[in-house]
FIGU-724259 format. One record per residue (C-alpha): residue in one letter; x, y, z. Coordinates in pm, 1 decimal. Example, Ala and Ser with C-alpha at 12.3 -4.5 7.8 and 13.67 -1.06 7.14 Angstrom:
{pt "a" {1230.0 -450.0 780.0}}
{pt "s" {1367.0 -106.0 714.0}}
//
This chain:
{pt "m" {1714.9 3913.1 2331.7}}
{pt "n" {1958.9 3681.7 2150.0}}
{pt "i" {1897.8 3312.8 1963.2}}
{pt "f" {2086.0 3180.3 2337.9}}
{pt "a" {1803.3 3337.4 2534.3}}
{pt "a" {1631.4 2989.9 2564.4}}
{pt "t" {1958.3 2771.6 2616.9}}
{pt "d" {1999.8 3014.0 2929.4}}
{pt "g" {1664.3 2938.3 3047.5}}
{pt "g" {1732.3 2558.3 3001.0}}
{pt "q" {1517.0 2504.7 2730.3}}
{pt "p" {1532.4 2236.6 2446.1}}
{pt "s" {1682.1 2282.0 2087.2}}
{pt "s" {1353.9 2317.8 1941.4}}
{pt "t" {1236.5 2636.6 2177.0}}
{pt "i" {1570.7 2797.8 2050.8}}
{pt "r" {1441.9 2768.9 1706.7}}
{pt "r" {1062.3 2910.3 1791.4}}
{pt "a" {1248.4 3177.3 2015.7}}
{pt "s" {1451.4 3283.9 1702.6}}
{pt "r" {1104.7 3286.7 1450.6}}
{pt "r" {973.8 3506.8 1731.7}}
{pt "r" {1257.7 3743.4 1813.7}}
{pt "a" {1046.8 4054.5 1769.0}}
{pt "r" {765.6 3907.1 1988.0}}
{pt "g" {1014.2 3840.5 2295.0}}
{pt "v" {1203.1 4193.1 2228.5}}
{pt "g" {848.6 4360.0 2256.7}}
{pt "a" {784.2 4188.0 2579.2}}
{pt "a" {1136.5 4284.6 2755.6}}
{pt "l" {1087.5 4652.7 2630.7}}
{pt "a" {773.1 4661.7 2801.8}}
{pt "w" {947.0 4574.3 3105.0}}
{pt "d" {1271.3 4778.4 3023.2}}
{pt "t" {1056.9 5087.3 2987.2}}
{pt "k" {885.7 5066.7 3365.1}}
{pt "a" {1141.8 5292.1 3516.1}}
{pt "s" {1128.6 5578.8 3206.9}}
{pt "w" {747.7 5575.6 3248.8}}
{pt "f" {748.4 5584.0 3623.5}}
{pt "v" {993.8 5907.5 3583.2}}
{pt "k" {743.9 6022.3 3349.1}}
{pt "r" {425.5 5986.3 3540.5}}
{pt "f" {613.6 6126.8 3834.8}}
{pt "l" {750.9 6432.7 3682.4}}
{pt "e" {378.3 6520.5 3510.1}}
{pt "q" {170.2 6461.1 3833.9}}
{pt "l" {245.3 6439.2 4182.3}}
{pt "h" {-128.6 6326.7 4258.8}}
{pt "f" {-55.0 5942.2 4395.4}}
{pt "t" {-308.9 5714.8 4501.0}}
{pt "t" {-284.1 5669.5 4863.8}}
{pt "g" {95.9 5761.7 4840.0}}
{pt "g" {195.0 5576.0 4575.6}}
{pt "l" {165.4 5413.6 4194.8}}
{pt "r" {-82.6 5154.1 4202.8}}
{pt "q" {25.4 4893.5 3958.3}}
{pt "s" {-248.6 4880.5 3650.1}}
{pt "v" {-484.1 4586.7 3655.5}}
{pt "a" {-440.8 4545.6 3268.0}}
{pt "h" {-17.7 4489.9 3302.5}}
{pt "g" {69.5 4198.1 3136.0}}
{pt "r" {-224.4 4148.2 2948.7}}
{pt "v" {-272.6 4134.5 2567.8}}
{pt "a" {-571.9 4267.9 2380.5}}
{pt "e" {-758.1 4067.0 2180.2}}
{pt "t" {-576.2 4025.6 1860.7}}
{pt "t" {-336.9 3762.2 1747.9}}
{pt "s" {-92.8 4019.2 1584.6}}
{pt "m" {221.9 4057.2 1798.6}}
{pt "d" {444.5 4162.0 1539.6}}
{pt "i" {642.0 4497.7 1662.4}}
{pt "t" {822.5 4761.7 1441.5}}
{pt "p" {1177.3 4718.2 1355.1}}
{pt "r" {1265.6 5040.0 1536.9}}
{pt "e" {1134.3 4883.2 1867.7}}
{pt "s" {1344.2 4598.4 1800.4}}
{pt "d" {1646.9 4806.6 1770.3}}
{pt "l" {1609.5 4985.8 2140.0}}
{pt "p" {1837.5 4882.5 2372.2}}
{pt "i" {1748.5 4659.6 2673.1}}
{pt "s" {1890.8 4725.9 3031.0}}
{pt "p" {2092.3 4388.6 3139.9}}
{pt "e" {1891.5 4331.6 3409.6}}
{pt "i" {1604.0 4295.0 3199.2}}
{pt "e" {1782.4 4085.2 2941.2}}
{pt "r" {1894.0 3894.3 3246.2}}
{pt "v" {1516.1 3796.0 3364.3}}
{pt "f" {1435.3 3732.4 3020.3}}
{pt "d" {1710.4 3516.0 2944.2}}
{pt "l" {1618.1 3314.6 3288.7}}
{pt "i" {1233.1 3324.4 3223.6}}
{pt "p" {1130.9 3304.8 2834.7}}
{pt "e" {822.2 3450.6 2718.0}}
{pt "a" {485.7 3237.6 2785.5}}
{pt "g" {466.6 2973.9 2510.0}}
{pt "e" {853.6 2989.2 2419.2}}
{pt "g" {913.8 2647.2 2680.8}}
{pt "y" {767.5 2344.3 2824.6}}
{pt "r" {661.8 2480.3 3143.5}}
{pt "w" {301.8 2366.4 3228.7}}
{pt "y" {158.4 2697.8 3133.5}}
{pt "d" {333.3 2704.5 2792.6}}
{pt "y" {85.6 2431.1 2652.2}}
{pt "p" {-236.2 2565.8 2683.6}}
{pt "y" {-94.4 2910.8 2576.3}}
{pt "r" {53.6 2776.4 2261.3}}
{pt "f" {-282.3 2594.4 2185.8}}
{pt "l" {-538.6 2913.2 2273.8}}
{pt "s" {-285.2 3130.3 2068.4}}
{pt "w" {-326.3 2893.0 1768.7}}
{pt "l" {-734.7 2898.0 1830.4}}
{pt "l" {-726.8 3264.1 1795.7}}
{pt "f" {-476.5 3318.6 1503.3}}
{pt "g" {-599.0 3360.1 1153.8}}
{pt "w" {-905.8 3191.8 1002.6}}
{pt "r" {-968.0 2999.8 1331.4}}
{pt "r" {-1072.9 3259.5 1525.7}}
{pt "r" {-1392.0 3344.8 1296.1}}
{pt "l" {-1513.0 2970.6 1391.0}}
{pt "f" {-1580.4 3130.9 1730.4}}
{pt "p" {-1866.2 3386.6 1857.5}}
{pt "n" {-1724.7 3688.9 1994.8}}
{pt "s" {-1851.1 3583.7 2340.2}}
{pt "v" {-1615.7 3296.4 2297.2}}
{pt "r" {-1317.1 3454.4 2155.7}}
{pt "t" {-1357.9 3708.2 2472.9}}
{pt "w" {-1318.1 3391.2 2694.8}}
{pt "l" {-1050.8 3226.9 2538.8}}
{pt "n" {-857.6 3562.6 2524.2}}
{pt "d" {-923.3 3601.4 2888.8}}
{pt "r" {-776.0 3292.3 2962.4}}
{pt "l" {-482.7 3375.0 2751.5}}
{pt "n" {-451.7 3694.0 2953.0}}
{pt "d" {-450.0 3481.2 3281.0}}
{pt "l" {-165.5 3235.5 3154.3}}
{pt "l" {25.8 3551.5 3090.2}}
{pt "q" {-2.9 3636.4 3470.2}}
{pt "f" {206.7 3308.7 3570.8}}
{pt "n" {440.5 3404.5 3302.9}}
{pt "e" {488.4 3769.9 3461.5}}
{pt "h" {492.7 3606.5 3848.8}}
{pt "e" {808.4 3408.0 3764.7}}
{pt "r" {987.0 3726.8 3608.7}}
{pt "h" {872.7 3873.3 3915.8}}
{pt "k" {1056.8 3614.2 4133.9}}
{pt "v" {1389.6 3665.7 3965.2}}
{pt "m" {1394.5 4015.2 3933.8}}
{pt "g" {1706.0 4208.5 4161.0}}
{pt "r" {1606.1 4293.8 4512.3}}
{pt "d" {1807.5 4640.0 4497.0}}
{pt "s" {1561.9 4857.0 4270.5}}
{pt "v" {1323.0 5073.5 4373.1}}
{pt "l" {1062.6 4978.2 4132.2}}
{pt "e" {1047.1 4632.4 4218.9}}
{pt "n" {1093.8 4662.5 4580.3}}
{pt "l" {996.6 4808.7 4904.1}}
{pt "l" {1320.4 4936.4 5085.1}}
{pt "v" {1187.4 5001.0 5414.6}}
{pt "p" {1523.6 5230.5 5602.7}}
{pt "p" {1681.5 4998.7 5875.0}}
{pt "d" {1649.2 5254.4 6135.1}}
{pt "e" {1302.9 5342.5 6065.2}}
{pt "h" {1035.9 5185.9 6313.4}}
{pt "v" {628.8 5224.0 6372.9}}
{pt "r" {429.5 5176.4 6683.9}}
{pt "v" {88.5 5142.3 6712.8}}
{pt "g" {-10.5 5348.7 7031.7}}
{pt "g" {-389.2 5290.9 7046.1}}
{pt "l" {-721.6 5282.4 6902.1}}
{pt "w" {-1040.4 5459.2 6899.8}}
{pt "v" {-1338.4 5308.2 6788.3}}
{pt "v" {-1678.1 5503.9 6798.4}}
{pt "e" {-2029.1 5365.2 6808.6}}
{pt "l" {-2351.2 5561.8 6749.0}}
{pt "f" {-2700.7 5476.0 6894.4}}
{pt "p" {-2964.8 5708.4 6742.6}}
{pt "p" {-3368.5 5673.5 6881.7}}
{pt "t" {-3394.7 5318.9 6700.8}}
{pt "e" {-3088.9 5187.2 6868.6}}
{pt "l" {-3164.3 5287.6 7217.8}}
{pt "p" {-3324.4 4967.9 7323.5}}
{pt "a" {-3019.5 4787.1 7186.6}}
{pt "l" {-2791.7 4993.1 7400.4}}
{pt "e" {-3003.7 4928.4 7740.5}}
{pt "r" {-3001.2 4529.8 7663.7}}
{pt "a" {-2624.3 4516.2 7611.7}}
{pt "m" {-2555.2 4742.7 7925.9}}
{pt "k" {-2764.6 4478.6 8118.4}}
{pt "r" {-2606.1 4161.8 7942.2}}
{pt "n" {-2264.0 4282.7 8021.0}}
{pt "g" {-2332.0 4387.0 8374.7}}
{pt "w" {-2225.9 4758.8 8314.3}}
{pt "s" {-2574.6 4883.9 8417.6}}
{pt "k" {-2443.1 4832.4 8769.0}}
{pt "p" {-2384.0 5151.9 9006.5}}
{pt "r" {-1984.6 5154.6 8932.9}}
{pt "a" {-1826.8 5415.1 8708.2}}
{pt "v" {-2135.6 5664.6 8726.5}}
{pt "p" {-2147.6 6020.4 8849.7}}
{pt "p" {-2203.3 6056.6 9202.8}}
{pt "h" {-2565.3 6174.6 9194.1}}
{pt "e" {-2699.7 5863.9 8954.0}}
{pt "s" {-2770.3 5531.7 9083.1}}
{pt "d" {-2665.7 5353.2 8771.4}}
{pt "n" {-2546.5 5350.9 8407.6}}
{pt "l" {-2919.7 5356.9 8285.1}}
{pt "a" {-3002.8 5608.5 8510.2}}
{pt "t" {-2730.8 5827.6 8370.9}}
{pt "l" {-2840.3 5745.1 7996.4}}
{pt "e" {-3191.7 5817.3 8075.2}}
{pt "r" {-3151.7 6159.0 8238.0}}
{pt "s" {-2875.3 6237.2 7947.5}}
{pt "r" {-3117.1 6175.9 7677.4}}
{pt "s" {-3374.4 6403.1 7840.5}}
{pt "q" {-3095.4 6679.1 7830.8}}
{pt "w" {-3086.5 6688.2 8210.9}}
{pt "g" {-2781.8 6480.6 8273.5}}
{pt "s" {-2388.1 6432.3 8205.4}}
{pt "r" {-2231.7 6495.4 7840.4}}
{pt "w" {-2018.4 6224.2 7853.1}}
{pt "w" {-1945.4 5959.3 8156.9}}
{pt "r" {-1752.5 5664.6 8199.5}}
{pt "l" {-1948.3 5345.0 8071.5}}
{pt "a" {-1734.3 5066.4 8144.3}}
{pt "d" {-1344.2 4975.8 8192.6}}
{pt "v" {-1282.0 4605.9 8089.7}}
{pt "l" {-1004.5 4397.3 8164.4}}
{pt "p" {-880.8 4032.6 8037.8}}
{pt "p" {-1022.2 3767.7 8304.4}}
{pt "k" {-643.2 3700.3 8403.1}}
{pt "s" {-505.5 4060.2 8404.6}}
{pt "n" {-315.5 4157.1 8712.7}}
{pt "r" {-329.7 4487.0 8630.3}}
{pt "f" {-494.5 4716.8 8858.1}}
{pt "y" {-689.5 5021.6 8661.7}}
{pt "s" {-978.3 5095.0 8907.5}}
{pt "f" {-1192.5 4915.3 9130.8}}
{pt "h" {-1477.2 4952.6 8904.5}}
{pt "a" {-1314.9 4775.5 8629.6}}
{pt "h" {-1490.4 4479.4 8450.9}}
{pt "k" {-1285.6 4136.0 8399.3}}
{pt "m" {-1411.6 4015.2 8023.3}}
{pt "r" {-1268.0 3822.1 7728.9}}
{pt "l" {-1095.2 4041.8 7511.0}}
{pt "p" {-895.5 4016.1 7199.7}}
{pt "e" {-513.2 3878.1 7245.1}}
{pt "s" {-379.3 4205.7 7102.2}}
{pt "f" {-535.9 4430.7 7326.6}}
{pt "d" {-497.6 4427.3 7749.9}}
{pt "m" {-746.5 4699.6 7822.4}}
{pt "v" {-1052.7 4871.0 7699.4}}
{pt "e" {-1200.7 5188.6 7822.8}}
{pt "i" {-1561.9 5285.1 7710.8}}
{pt "r" {-1690.6 5639.4 7752.9}}
{pt "a" {-2065.3 5746.7 7654.5}}
{pt "v" {-2081.4 6077.0 7497.9}}
{pt "q" {-2461.9 6278.8 7445.0}}
{pt "i" {-2508.4 6450.5 7145.4}}
{pt "g" {-2819.8 6649.6 7186.8}}
{pt "q" {-3122.5 6444.9 7330.2}}
{pt "g" {-3146.7 6153.3 7055.3}}
{pt "l" {-2796.3 6038.2 6984.1}}
{pt "t" {-2563.4 5852.5 7239.5}}
{pt "a" {-2192.3 5767.7 7106.2}}
{pt "a" {-2009.8 5503.9 7245.7}}
{pt "v" {-1597.0 5563.4 7237.3}}
{pt "a" {-1403.4 5280.5 7314.2}}
{pt "y" {-1023.3 5333.6 7347.0}}
{pt "f" {-783.3 4973.3 7294.3}}
{pt "t" {-477.3 4961.8 7456.4}}
{pt "p" {-270.0 4725.0 7279.1}}
{pt "t" {-40.1 4485.3 7413.4}}
{pt "d" {331.8 4513.7 7351.6}}
{pt "e" {354.6 4258.4 7116.0}}
{pt "a" {46.8 4390.0 6927.0}}
{pt "r" {230.0 4769.3 6915.8}}
{pt "k" {523.3 4614.6 6735.3}}
{pt "s" {362.0 4382.2 6530.8}}
{pt "l" {296.9 4628.1 6220.9}}
{pt "d" {689.4 4726.0 6252.6}}
{pt "a" {768.2 4326.8 6223.0}}
{pt "v" {568.5 4256.5 5889.9}}
{pt "w" {698.0 4620.4 5766.7}}
{pt "h" {1052.1 4494.9 5803.3}}
{pt "a" {983.0 4132.3 5689.0}}
{pt "a" {1102.5 4019.3 5362.7}}
{pt "h" {816.8 3969.0 5096.5}}
{pt "e" {797.6 3769.3 4794.0}}
{pt "p" {576.0 3812.5 4494.6}}
{pt "m" {242.6 3692.7 4486.0}}
{pt "l" {-50.9 3605.3 4278.4}}
{pt "v" {-417.2 3747.8 4359.5}}
{pt "w" {-760.3 3759.5 4233.9}}
{pt "e" {-910.8 4103.0 4218.4}}
{pt "n" {-1251.3 4168.4 4055.7}}
{pt "g" {-1228.3 3853.0 3887.7}}
{pt "r" {-921.1 3885.2 3712.8}}
{pt "l" {-558.9 3720.9 3824.9}}
{pt "i" {-276.1 3992.5 3899.5}}
{pt "p" {79.3 3944.8 3946.7}}
{pt "l" {196.8 4154.3 4231.4}}
{pt "d" {562.3 4232.5 4239.5}}
{pt "r" {766.9 4218.4 4604.9}}
{pt "k" {665.8 4601.1 4644.3}}
{pt "y" {297.7 4575.5 4588.2}}
{pt "a" {271.0 4239.6 4782.9}}
{pt "a" {455.9 4388.7 5054.0}}
{pt "i" {218.7 4680.8 5090.7}}
{pt "r" {-56.7 4428.7 5038.3}}
{pt "r" {61.1 4226.4 5329.4}}
{pt "i" {144.3 4512.8 5551.5}}
{pt "q" {-189.6 4704.2 5504.4}}
{pt "a" {-354.0 4395.9 5604.3}}
{pt "q" {-159.9 4325.5 5914.5}}
{pt "r" {-267.3 4701.1 6012.3}}
{pt "r" {-610.6 4639.2 5895.6}}
{pt "m" {-597.0 4312.1 6143.3}}
{pt "l" {-584.6 4517.9 6443.1}}
{pt "r" {-876.5 4709.2 6336.5}}
{pt "t" {-1116.0 4436.6 6279.0}}
{pt "e" {-1053.2 4278.2 6615.9}}
{pt "a" {-1153.0 4586.2 6789.6}}
{pt "r" {-1481.8 4655.0 6563.5}}
{pt "d" {-1584.0 4297.7 6613.5}}
{pt "w" {-1547.8 4298.5 6981.5}}
{pt "l" {-1722.4 4619.7 7018.1}}
{pt "a" {-1973.4 4500.7 6768.1}}
{pt "g" {-2059.2 4194.2 6967.3}}
{pt "k" {-2032.3 4381.1 7306.4}}
{pt "l" {-2214.3 4687.8 7210.6}}
{pt "p" {-2396.8 4665.1 6873.0}}
{pt "g" {-2536.0 5021.6 6769.5}}
{pt "s" {-2610.3 5134.8 6402.8}}
{pt "f" {-2305.3 5053.8 6231.1}}
{pt "a" {-2349.6 4708.8 6357.0}}
{pt "a" {-2699.0 4687.1 6288.3}}
{pt "n" {-2654.5 4787.8 5905.2}}
{pt "n" {-2328.7 4554.6 5913.0}}
{pt "e" {-2090.1 4894.5 5850.1}}
{pt "q" {-1761.9 4948.2 5974.2}}
{pt "q" {-1727.8 5203.6 6255.6}}
{pt "l" {-1537.0 5476.8 6293.2}}
{pt "v" {-1168.1 5419.3 6407.1}}
{pt "l" {-874.7 5657.3 6516.2}}
{pt "e" {-542.5 5504.5 6516.7}}
{pt "l" {-227.8 5664.0 6689.5}}
{pt "l" {90.6 5594.6 6507.4}}
{pt "l" {455.1 5684.8 6605.0}}
{pt "l" {760.6 5698.0 6381.5}}
{pt "d" {1121.0 5676.7 6486.1}}
{pt "e" {1280.0 5871.4 6198.3}}
{pt "f" {1035.4 6062.9 5985.9}}
{pt "d" {893.0 6375.6 6132.7}}
{pt "p" {587.9 6534.9 5953.1}}
{pt "t" {662.9 6843.1 6130.0}}
{pt "t" {1040.1 6924.3 5946.6}}
{pt "v" {1150.5 6945.8 5590.1}}
{pt "v" {1443.2 6728.1 5456.4}}
{pt "f" {1577.0 6931.5 5143.7}}
{pt "a" {1751.2 6688.2 4885.6}}
{pt "e" {2094.6 6617.0 4791.2}}
{pt "g" {2215.4 6442.7 4498.6}}
{pt "n" {2144.9 6400.3 4104.2}}
{pt "e" {1792.9 6445.9 4007.1}}
{pt "r" {1687.3 6115.1 3897.7}}
{pt "d" {1826.6 5968.9 4242.7}}
{pt "v" {1624.6 6194.6 4411.5}}
{pt "r" {1296.2 6140.3 4266.2}}
{pt "f" {1324.7 5777.4 4282.7}}
{pt "a" {1419.0 5777.8 4656.9}}
{pt "r" {1142.4 6009.4 4722.7}}
{pt "a" {897.4 5767.9 4561.9}}
{pt "n" {1031.1 5496.5 4741.6}}
{pt "q" {995.6 5686.2 5037.4}}
{pt "m" {626.4 5791.1 4990.8}}
{pt "d" {568.6 5389.0 4911.3}}
{pt "v" {730.3 5265.4 5233.3}}
{pt "y" {471.4 5504.0 5443.1}}
{pt "r" {150.3 5420.2 5207.0}}
{pt "a" {228.1 5055.7 5333.4}}
{pt "v" {109.9 5154.3 5681.6}}
{pt "g" {-153.1 5381.6 5555.6}}
{pt "i" {20.3 5713.5 5589.7}}
{pt "d" {21.4 5998.8 5307.8}}
{pt "i" {328.8 6174.9 5395.1}}
{pt "h" {278.8 6396.7 5082.2}}
{pt "d" {-100.3 6451.1 5181.5}}
{pt "f" {-197.9 6840.0 5051.6}}
{pt "e" {-375.9 6955.4 5364.5}}
{pt "e" {-279.4 6873.8 5751.8}}
{pt "i" {-477.2 6896.4 6018.9}}
{pt "k" {-321.4 6996.4 6340.5}}
{pt "a" {-402.5 7089.5 6695.4}}
{pt "k" {-205.0 7303.6 6938.5}}
{pt "s" {-269.8 7068.7 7206.3}}
{pt "l" {-125.5 6776.2 6997.5}}
{pt "p" {234.3 6898.8 6955.7}}
{pt "g" {428.8 6710.1 6668.2}}
{pt "l" {92.9 6524.7 6552.5}}
{pt "i" {-82.8 6519.5 6230.3}}
{pt "l" {-462.5 6414.3 6210.8}}
{pt "s" {-512.9 6248.1 5865.2}}
{pt "q" {-849.7 6143.3 5741.2}}
{pt "p" {-937.0 5833.5 5534.8}}
{pt "d" {-839.5 5838.9 5175.8}}
{pt "r" {-1096.9 5671.7 4969.2}}
{pt "r" {-949.3 5761.2 4622.9}}
{pt "g" {-716.3 5447.4 4614.5}}
{pt "r" {-754.0 5071.2 4544.0}}
{pt "d" {-536.5 4972.3 4829.5}}
{pt "i" {-701.8 4736.5 5095.6}}
{pt "l" {-743.0 5046.9 5325.4}}
{pt "a" {-916.2 5222.2 5087.6}}
{pt "d" {-1259.6 5132.2 5209.8}}
{pt "d" {-1178.4 5177.9 5558.5}}
{pt "p" {-1335.1 5462.8 5772.4}}
{pt "t" {-1018.0 5556.8 5978.6}}
{pt "w" {-858.5 5853.1 6068.1}}
{pt "t" {-492.2 5824.7 6158.0}}
{pt "l" {-283.5 6058.7 6432.7}}
{pt "w" {55.8 6012.4 6372.3}}
{pt "g" {400.8 6174.4 6415.4}}
{pt "n" {761.2 6135.6 6537.6}}
{pt "t" {827.8 5915.6 6838.5}}
{pt "a" {1090.9 6190.1 6995.1}}
{pt "t" {892.0 6499.6 6864.1}}
{pt "v" {550.0 6415.4 7038.6}}
{pt "a" {766.3 6297.4 7364.6}}
{pt "a" {937.1 6631.9 7386.7}}
{pt "g" {590.5 6841.4 7318.1}}
{pt "f" {410.7 6600.5 7611.8}}
{pt "e" {681.4 6592.1 7840.5}}
{pt "r" {494.2 6758.1 8145.5}}
{pt "e" {205.6 6492.0 8055.9}}
{pt "r" {437.3 6184.4 8007.5}}
{pt "e" {546.5 6216.9 8382.9}}
{pt "l" {190.1 6288.6 8498.1}}
{pt "f" {33.4 5983.5 8300.8}}
{pt "g" {345.9 5719.1 8278.6}}
{pt "g" {465.5 5753.5 7917.2}}
{pt "t" {416.2 5965.1 7536.4}}
{pt "v" {100.9 5712.2 7479.6}}
{pt "a" {-75.6 5740.8 7751.1}}
{pt "a" {-19.6 6114.4 7784.4}}
{pt "v" {-151.5 6141.9 7415.6}}
{pt "g" {-431.3 5894.0 7474.2}}
{pt "h" {-556.6 6142.6 7733.8}}
{pt "k" {-525.8 6455.9 7540.5}}
{pt "v" {-746.2 6253.2 7259.0}}
{pt "d" {-994.4 6182.9 7516.4}}
{pt "n" {-1048.7 6550.9 7608.4}}
{pt "f" {-1158.0 6553.4 7244.2}}
{pt "y" {-1458.6 6320.8 7339.7}}
{pt "e" {-1714.8 6535.4 7112.7}}
{pt "l" {-1491.6 6539.2 6808.2}}
{pt "l" {-1479.0 6157.4 6752.3}}
{pt "p" {-1878.0 6123.2 6779.8}}
{pt "m" {-1897.0 6421.7 6534.0}}
{pt "l" {-1656.0 6245.8 6270.3}}
{pt "a" {-1827.4 5911.5 6300.9}}
{pt "i" {-2198.8 6093.5 6231.0}}
{pt "v" {-2023.2 6203.5 5906.6}}
{pt "e" {-1973.2 5862.1 5826.3}}
{pt "y" {-2340.0 5750.2 5955.5}}
{pt "l" {-2477.3 5997.9 5727.7}}
{pt "g" {-2278.1 5906.2 5438.7}}
{pt "n" {-2377.3 5573.9 5482.7}}
{pt "a" {-2726.9 5647.9 5557.4}}
{pt "d" {-2738.2 5844.6 5173.3}}
{pt "a" {-2635.6 5523.9 5046.8}}
{pt "r" {-2911.7 5302.4 5242.1}}
{pt "y" {-3164.4 5556.4 5149.1}}
{pt "a" {-3075.7 5542.1 4746.5}}
{pt "r" {-3065.7 5157.5 4760.7}}
{pt "l" {-3430.2 5150.3 4910.3}}
{pt "r" {-3530.4 5459.0 4682.0}}
{pt "d" {-3425.4 5252.8 4347.8}}
{pt "r" {-3564.3 4888.8 4492.3}}
{pt "a" {-3934.8 5074.5 4567.3}}
{pt "s" {-3937.0 5213.7 4205.7}}
{pt "t" {-3801.9 4933.3 4019.3}}
{pt "r" {-3987.0 4617.3 4216.3}}
{pt "h" {-4339.0 4842.0 4284.3}}
{pt "g" {-4603.4 4606.9 4292.3}}
{pt "k" {-4378.8 4270.5 4332.7}}
{pt "f" {-4317.7 4292.9 4678.9}}
{pt "r" {-4443.0 4033.8 4942.1}}
{pt "g" {-4596.7 4115.3 5244.1}}
{pt "r" {-4328.9 4066.3 5442.9}}
{pt "a" {-4064.4 4224.0 5241.0}}
{pt "l" {-4316.5 4528.2 5214.8}}
{pt "r" {-4306.2 4545.2 5599.8}}
{pt "n" {-3941.3 4534.8 5615.5}}
{pt "l" {-3922.4 4818.9 5333.0}}
{pt "r" {-4160.9 5024.2 5521.6}}
{pt "r" {-3974.6 4942.3 5841.8}}
{pt "s" {-3626.5 5068.7 5681.3}}
{pt "f" {-3816.8 5391.6 5564.0}}
{pt "l" {-3916.5 5497.2 5918.3}}
{pt "t" {-3578.3 5409.6 6077.9}}
{pt "l" {-3399.0 5600.5 5840.1}}
{pt "s" {-3639.5 5944.6 5861.9}}
{pt "l" {-3668.5 5891.8 6249.2}}
{pt "n" {-3296.1 5884.3 6300.6}}
{pt "i" {-3198.2 6111.2 6034.0}}
{pt "t" {-3477.6 6403.6 6181.4}}
{pt "s" {-3338.9 6344.0 6527.3}}
{pt "i" {-2993.6 6340.7 6438.6}}
{pt "h" {-3026.9 6684.6 6217.3}}
{pt "r" {-3175.7 6843.3 6510.8}}
{pt "d" {-2949.8 6727.8 6786.8}}
{pt "v" {-2639.8 6808.1 6557.9}}
{pt "n" {-2756.0 7160.8 6498.3}}
{pt "e" {-2807.2 7219.2 6857.0}}
{pt "f" {-2474.0 7069.4 6969.6}}
{pt "w" {-2314.2 7282.5 6713.2}}
{pt "q" {-2447.1 7614.9 6794.2}}
{pt "s" {-2342.1 7533.6 7163.7}}
{pt "h" {-2031.2 7345.5 7145.1}}
{pt "g" {-1931.7 7322.6 6798.6}}
{pt "p" {-1687.8 7594.8 6814.8}}
{pt "v" {-1524.4 7471.7 7122.2}}
{pt "v" {-1483.5 7133.7 6985.3}}
{pt "i" {-1290.7 7231.8 6673.9}}
{pt "s" {-1126.6 7573.2 6796.4}}
{pt "d" {-783.4 7392.9 6850.8}}
{pt "f" {-779.2 7226.3 6509.5}}
{pt "r" {-640.5 7402.0 6199.5}}
{pt "i" {-585.4 7300.8 5848.6}}
{pt "h" {-252.1 7398.9 5696.4}}
{pt "e" {-117.4 7364.5 5376.0}}
{pt "s" {107.7 7082.4 5344.8}}
{pt "r" {472.3 7152.2 5241.1}}
{pt "q" {601.8 6944.0 5004.9}}
{pt "r" {895.4 6728.5 5179.6}}
{pt "k" {1209.5 6608.7 4998.5}}
{pt "l" {1423.1 6331.3 5077.7}}
{pt "s" {1797.9 6346.2 5116.2}}
{pt "p" {1918.0 5984.1 4967.3}}
{pt "a" {2154.2 5798.2 5161.4}}
//
């Protein structure tokens, strides 16, 4: 930086003098920005373990520690600064170096925290003032993100123009252990699904089928209901129900699956509309600007890349939320009763990237690494980790990869219990050539194949249910031990009911899963294999 930094940014002469006096401080901040690229490459070389497919911007980025010393060593000030970073700092000087709205409180707080004045405040007040100082720095960082170039892979999400993603469909699973059986029966009567429509020929209605199945004398699965919008002209079957659906879906097929005697699962397949199938792709290719977000009580500036990832993942989650909310309203089970998210399987099809092939890299090493990192972030944005170390494949699902939820990251989708079935559109179409003609398209053919694994999805949902049950039990146990003797009568009855519900359901599920696994388990998982993923490399354009 030089003495004309403030002048280039449209600052008065007094600001120029201030910038001159604090040159070391400005150079230090610019160097912090300029070393992002070298830090990125170093991290990429040292480890290839990315949080949900890409690096996450640190929450502490852009903050200052509780100190008033902003001096840097002469060696740092002699380091070269890239032209791009110098241009950005010429346009947007450091906080406190101008007459923007946040410069005034920033200078005042810096003055309070400098020298003898900081000793006038207790530690809690100094911490609060320092937090407010850090908050003001985020506005300065946000302005700098706005003027950064749009061609850098470090600051932007560069989606290939020929790459597109389509949402094929969503399967949502709800569980009904013994304590939730009355809720299932009430929902079937309320929705009109107990009438003798799509039931086995020897049954009188769905309630009779349910009763016989839970006594282990009925069907292992049966079609519970087919739901279409009231104004739909689509013919599906003579047994279809006309009900209001979310605007993103034009049909829902609900199948009941019996696991043992005491556990019934409802698997609902949501078929998106043509517009909803393309909605994720539209946001994926849209131009995204930097944004400020509150996270854990902190203000965090996101550059174009991380703002794009956040908005794209929010769009993908929106479809899941609509499907989950509809099923929870029409068929509330254990997940809905405990305010927990139902398990979801989502089908995604890509136009360009193929997980079954390897593209070897060409070009210089630095360009390859940056292109590969951008590729990982591009697909991370839609919730796909293309460099996962393990891949789950099935022979009956050619060209498709089954990816489990990644709970390690801090993305919007990190707490979402969603499995993803994804692959390349052309490869999947070739693998389902015969089924496509029979069922009328690639998505319909894949949906039919997934329906054949009707017992797999309930087993995945049981894993999610048991994890949630462990968490609920831990909360109940800790609450009972810490509040012993302090419960009122009503709270004590609720505690007893919760313990009884958990113990009854867990005992029943344990028995049902053991019986199911001994008789059907090997058949359910026989087609699936876990393969070690080959590290794929991108050949930059």
